[in-house]
C-alpha positions as CSV (number, residue, x, y, z in Angstrom):
1,M,58.3,107.0,145.1
2,S,58.0,104.2,147.3
3,V,60.7,101.7,147.8
4,P,59.3,98.7,145.8
5,L,58.7,100.2,142.7
6,R,62.0,102.2,142.8
7,R,63.4,98.3,143.1
8,R,61.2,97.3,140.0
9,M,63.0,100.6,138.2
10,L,66.2,99.9,139.2
11,W,65.5,96.2,137.9
12,G,64.2,97.5,134.7
13,F,67.1,99.4,134.1
14,L,69.5,97.0,134.4
15,V,67.7,94.1,132.5
16,L,67.5,96.9,130.0
17,A,71.5,97.8,129.9
18,L,72.1,94.0,129.7
19,L,69.6,93.5,126.5
20,V,71.8,96.4,124.8
21,V,74.7,94.7,125.8
22,A,74.0,91.1,124.7
23,G,72.9,93.0,121.8
24,A,76.1,94.9,120.5
25,A,77.8,91.5,121.4
26,A,75.3,89.6,118.6
27,L,76.0,92.3,116.3
28,Q,79.8,92.2,116.7
29,R,80.0,88.3,116.0
30,L,77.3,88.6,112.8
31,R,80.0,91.6,111.4
32,K,81.9,90.0,108.9
33,P,85.7,90.8,109.0
34,E,87.1,93.5,106.9
35,P,89.0,92.0,104.3
36,P,93.1,93.5,104.5
37,P,94.2,96.2,102.3
38,L,95.3,96.3,98.6
39,L,99.1,95.8,98.7
40,G,100.0,95.5,95.2
41,H,99.0,93.5,92.0
42,V,100.9,89.9,90.9
43,P,101.8,90.2,87.2
44,E,101.1,88.1,84.7
45,F,103.1,85.1,84.3
46,A,103.1,81.4,82.6
47,L,105.1,78.4,84.8
48,T,104.9,75.0,84.8
49,N,103.2,73.0,87.0
50,R,104.3,69.8,88.6
51,D,101.7,67.9,86.5
52,G,103.5,69.3,83.1
53,R,100.6,72.1,82.7
54,T,101.1,75.5,82.0
55,I,100.1,77.9,84.6
56,R,99.1,81.5,84.3
57,R,98.4,84.4,86.4
58,A,94.3,84.4,85.3
59,D,94.3,80.6,85.8
60,L,94.2,81.7,89.6
61,D,91.5,84.7,88.9
62,G,88.5,83.5,90.9
63,R,89.7,82.6,94.0
64,P,92.2,83.5,96.6
65,W,95.4,81.5,96.8
66,I,98.8,81.6,99.5
67,A,101.8,81.9,97.5
68,D,105.5,81.2,98.9
69,F,108.9,80.5,97.1
70,V,110.8,77.4,98.1
71,F,113.0,75.1,96.3
72,T,113.5,70.9,97.2
73,R,117.0,70.9,97.7
74,C,116.7,73.4,100.6
75,P,117.7,71.9,103.6
76,A,116.4,74.3,106.2
77,S,113.6,76.7,105.6
78,C,112.1,75.3,103.0
79,P,110.9,71.9,104.4
80,M,109.8,73.4,107.7
81,M,107.8,76.2,105.1
82,S,106.4,73.5,103.0
83,A,105.3,71.5,106.5
84,R,103.6,75.2,107.6
85,M,101.4,75.1,104.0
86,A,101.0,71.4,104.6
87,R,99.3,71.9,107.4
88,L,96.9,75.1,106.2
89,N,95.9,72.4,103.7
90,R,94.9,70.4,106.3
91,E,93.6,72.7,108.5
92,L,91.5,74.4,105.4
93,A,88.6,73.3,105.2
94,A,88.4,71.1,101.7
95,D,85.8,72.8,99.9
96,L,87.4,76.5,100.2
97,P,87.8,77.8,97.3
98,V,91.8,79.2,97.9
99,R,94.6,77.6,96.2
100,L,98.2,76.7,97.7
101,V,101.6,78.0,95.4
102,S,104.5,76.9,95.8
103,I,107.4,78.6,93.3
104,S,110.8,77.1,92.6
105,V,113.8,79.4,93.1
106,D,115.8,76.4,92.4
107,P,113.8,76.0,88.9
108,T,117.4,75.0,86.7
109,H,117.2,71.4,89.1
110,D,113.4,71.5,90.5
111,T,111.9,69.7,87.3
112,P,108.4,69.0,87.4
113,A,109.5,65.6,88.2
114,V,111.1,66.8,91.2
115,L,108.4,68.8,92.2
116,Q,105.8,65.7,92.5
117,R,107.9,64.1,94.5
118,Y,108.7,66.8,96.9
119,A,104.8,67.5,96.8
120,E,103.7,63.4,97.5
121,S,106.3,63.7,100.5
122,F,103.9,66.7,102.1
123,Q,100.7,65.0,100.7
124,A,99.5,68.0,98.3
125,T,96.5,67.6,96.8
126,D,95.3,68.9,93.8
127,R,94.8,72.4,95.3
128,W,97.9,72.7,96.1
129,L,100.5,73.8,92.9
130,F,104.4,73.6,92.4
131,L,105.2,76.0,89.6
132,T,108.6,76.1,88.3
133,G,110.1,78.3,85.0
134,T,113.0,79.7,83.7
135,R,115.5,81.5,85.9
136,E,114.3,85.1,84.7
137,D,111.0,84.8,84.8
138,V,110.8,83.3,88.4
139,R,113.6,85.9,89.6
140,R,111.4,88.7,88.1
141,L,108.3,87.1,89.6
142,C,109.9,87.0,93.0
143,I,111.7,90.6,92.7
144,E,109.6,92.4,90.6
145,G,106.2,91.2,91.3
146,F,105.6,89.6,95.1
147,K,108.4,92.3,95.8
148,L,110.0,89.6,98.0
149,G,113.7,89.6,98.3
150,L,115.6,86.6,96.3
151,D,119.8,86.0,95.8
152,M,119.7,82.8,93.0
153,A,123.9,83.2,93.5
154,P,125.7,80.6,95.6
155,A,127.0,83.2,98.7
156,P,129.5,82.5,100.5
157,G,129.7,81.0,103.6
158,M,125.9,80.2,103.4
159,G,127.1,76.0,102.7
160,S,124.6,73.9,101.6
161,E,121.8,76.6,101.4
162,P,123.5,78.6,98.8
163,I,119.8,80.6,97.8
164,L,118.3,83.3,99.8
165,H,114.9,83.3,99.7
166,S,112.0,85.2,101.9
167,T,110.4,82.6,104.2
168,R,107.0,84.7,104.3
169,F,103.6,83.2,102.8
170,V,101.8,86.1,100.7
171,L,98.1,86.2,100.6
172,V,96.5,87.5,96.9
173,D,93.0,87.6,96.1
174,G,91.0,86.1,93.4
175,Q,91.9,89.2,91.2
176,G,95.6,89.2,91.6
177,G,96.1,91.7,94.4
178,I,98.3,91.3,96.9
179,R,96.6,91.3,100.3
180,G,99.3,90.2,102.9
181,Y,102.8,88.9,103.9
182,Y,103.0,86.4,106.8
183,E,105.8,84.8,108.2
184,A,105.6,81.4,107.9
185,F,107.2,80.5,110.9
186,D,105.4,82.8,113.8
187,E,101.9,81.2,114.9
188,E,100.2,84.7,115.3
189,S,101.5,85.3,111.9
190,T,99.6,82.5,110.3
191,A,96.7,82.8,112.0
192,R,96.3,85.9,110.8
193,L,96.9,84.6,107.7
194,E,93.7,82.7,107.7
195,R,91.7,85.2,109.5
196,D,92.4,87.6,106.5
197,L,91.8,84.7,104.6
198,L,88.6,84.2,105.8
199,A,87.5,88.0,105.4
200,L,88.6,87.2,101.5
201,K,86.1,84.7,100.5
202,D,83.0,86.5,102.5
203,S,84.1,89.8,100.8
């Protein structure tokens, strides 16, 4: 075999290899991300939104939603969580079919009017719900439904934040299935939340 022929064959193999690699990369880009696993289900509930409407779990069916538990008198973690949720609200496309749902763990104080003022302080849009209800309904939903820790009784030594609650965001699919828990103060975790949300939307 002549040297020029060997060179042409070598170049042919190199070009073929590059085409295979490029094709694999293109397929990887086109492949839809896998939606996160199902971890449980949110039970039925009926809570009151900041505008006075009763919101049931069925009202949220058909689109994914992101939930958290906060209260308006919280001086530390809750404003930070709500600021993170507000950033999500800004960054997610306005036409993305998703709801944001903040549920008060201080329902005695957090009336719809109080929640409305709190929502306005974070420039919340209509897709961001702020819900309140009875103490027992909120306690049951948080602990038994979302499987998150909650202590609504005053805690010795906790100063001005007596209600102990989770600082996680929870991703729920359009059928009420819990798909993930994400630490609100961790950038990598919230980035994963956005990826998982988009994977649910496309699934």
